[in-house]
C-alpha positions in Angstrom: 141.0 36.5 69.4 139.3 39.1 67.2 139.6 38.6 63.5 138.1 41.9 62.5 136.2 44.9 63.7 132.9 43.6 62.2 133.1 40.4 64.5 132.4 42.6 67.5 130.1 45.2 65.9 126.5 44.8 66.8 124.5 47.7 65.2 122.0 49.6 67.3 118.7 49.9 65.4 116.0 52.5 65.8 112.4 51.3 66.4 111.6 52.1 62.8 114.4 49.9 61.6 113.2 47.1 64.0 109.7 47.5 62.4 111.2 46.9 58.9 113.3 44.0 60.2 110.3 42.3 61.8 107.5 43.5 59.5 105.6 44.8 62.6 104.1 48.2 63.1 105.6 50.8 65.4 103.0 50.2 68.2 103.8 46.5 68.3 107.6 47.1 68.4 107.2 49.7 71.2 105.0 47.3 73.1 107.5 44.5 72.8 110.2 46.9 74.1 108.0 48.0 77.0 107.2 44.4 77.9 110.9 43.6 77.9 110.7 41.1 75.0 113.0 43.3 73.0 115.5 44.7 75.5 116.6 48.2 74.5 119.5 50.5 75.0 118.8 54.2 75.8 120.9 56.7 73.9 120.0 59.8 75.8 116.2 59.9 75.2 116.4 57.8 72.1 115.5 54.1 72.1 117.9 51.7 70.3 117.7 47.9 70.0 120.8 45.7 69.3 120.6 43.9 66.0 121.5 40.6 67.8 118.4 41.1 70.1 116.2 41.3 67.0 117.8 38.2 65.5 117.3 36.3 68.8 113.7 37.4 68.9 113.2 36.1 65.4 114.6 32.8 66.5 111.9 32.5 69.1 109.1 32.7 66.6 107.3 29.5 65.8 108.6 27.3 63.0 107.1 28.2 59.7 106.3 31.8 60.8 107.1 34.3 58.1 108.2 37.6 59.5 106.1 40.4 58.2 103.2 38.3 57.1 99.9 38.2 58.9 98.8 34.7 60.1 96.8 32.9 57.5 98.4 34.7 54.5 
């Protein structure tokens, strides 16, 4: 049973928004999309990634990994 609209709402993010969310550059994000590691939704010719997909990707990162920080910082 749905309790509210927001329970079912999974925002679609632009590649730029994904970059900010992950702390990666645009080339890295587009590469992850191309490799299928970040499945995308096509909105016409525009690429969109579901917020839940980005969260799931973050969950696969190694323990102690800080999103947006280079290794060794």
